[in-house]
C-alpha positions as CSV (number, residue, x, y, z in Angstrom):
1,X,97.2,98.5,249.3
2,X,99.5,97.1,246.7
3,X,100.5,99.0,243.6
4,X,99.6,95.9,241.5
5,X,96.0,95.9,242.7
6,X,95.6,99.6,241.8
7,X,97.2,99.2,238.4
8,X,95.1,96.2,237.6
9,X,91.9,98.1,238.5
10,X,93.1,101.0,236.3
11,X,93.7,98.6,233.3
12,X,90.4,96.8,233.9
13,X,88.4,100.0,233.9
14,X,90.2,101.2,230.7
15,X,89.4,97.9,229.0
16,X,85.8,98.2,230.1
17,X,85.7,101.7,228.5
18,X,86.8,100.3,225.1
19,X,83.6,98.2,225.0
20,X,81.2,101.1,225.8
21,X,78.5,102.0,223.4
22,X,76.6,105.3,223.2
23,X,79.5,106.9,225.1
24,X,82.4,109.1,224.1
25,X,85.3,106.7,224.7
26,X,87.9,109.4,224.7
27,X,86.0,111.4,227.3
28,X,85.6,108.2,229.5
29,X,89.3,107.4,229.2
30,X,90.3,111.0,230.1
31,X,88.0,111.0,233.1
32,X,89.4,107.7,234.4
33,X,93.0,109.0,233.9
34,X,92.2,112.2,235.7
35,X,90.5,110.4,238.6
36,X,93.5,108.1,239.1
37,X,96.0,111.0,238.7
38,X,94.0,113.0,241.4
39,X,94.0,110.1,243.8
40,X,97.6,109.2,243.2
41,X,98.6,111.6,246.1
42,X,96.4,109.8,248.7
43,X,98.4,108.6,251.6
44,X,95.7,107.7,254.1
45,X,95.1,103.9,253.9
46,X,91.3,104.3,254.6
47,X,91.0,106.8,251.7
48,X,92.9,104.6,249.3
49,X,90.8,101.6,250.3
50,X,87.6,103.6,249.8
51,X,88.6,104.7,246.3
52,X,89.7,101.1,245.4
53,X,86.3,99.7,246.6
54,X,84.6,102.5,244.6
55,X,86.4,101.4,241.5
56,X,85.7,97.7,242.0
57,X,82.0,98.5,242.6
58,X,82.0,100.5,239.3
59,X,83.3,97.4,237.5
60,X,80.8,95.1,239.1
61,X,77.7,97.3,238.6
62,X,78.9,98.7,235.2
63,X,77.7,102.2,236.2
64,X,79.0,105.1,238.2
65,X,78.5,104.7,241.9
């Protein structure tokens, strides 16, 4: 998985978070940062692909999967 794709997903999710209503935006941003930081150490291609698909599904559905 390319670094570009992961960074684009990260930025897209943060942009989505700026438009949220009825949600603590700082909490949302901190949770996203923590999730990406935690998954930064992944080396297994299948695990990386799973997390990437999970993030893309989140953006498509606009809710936590």
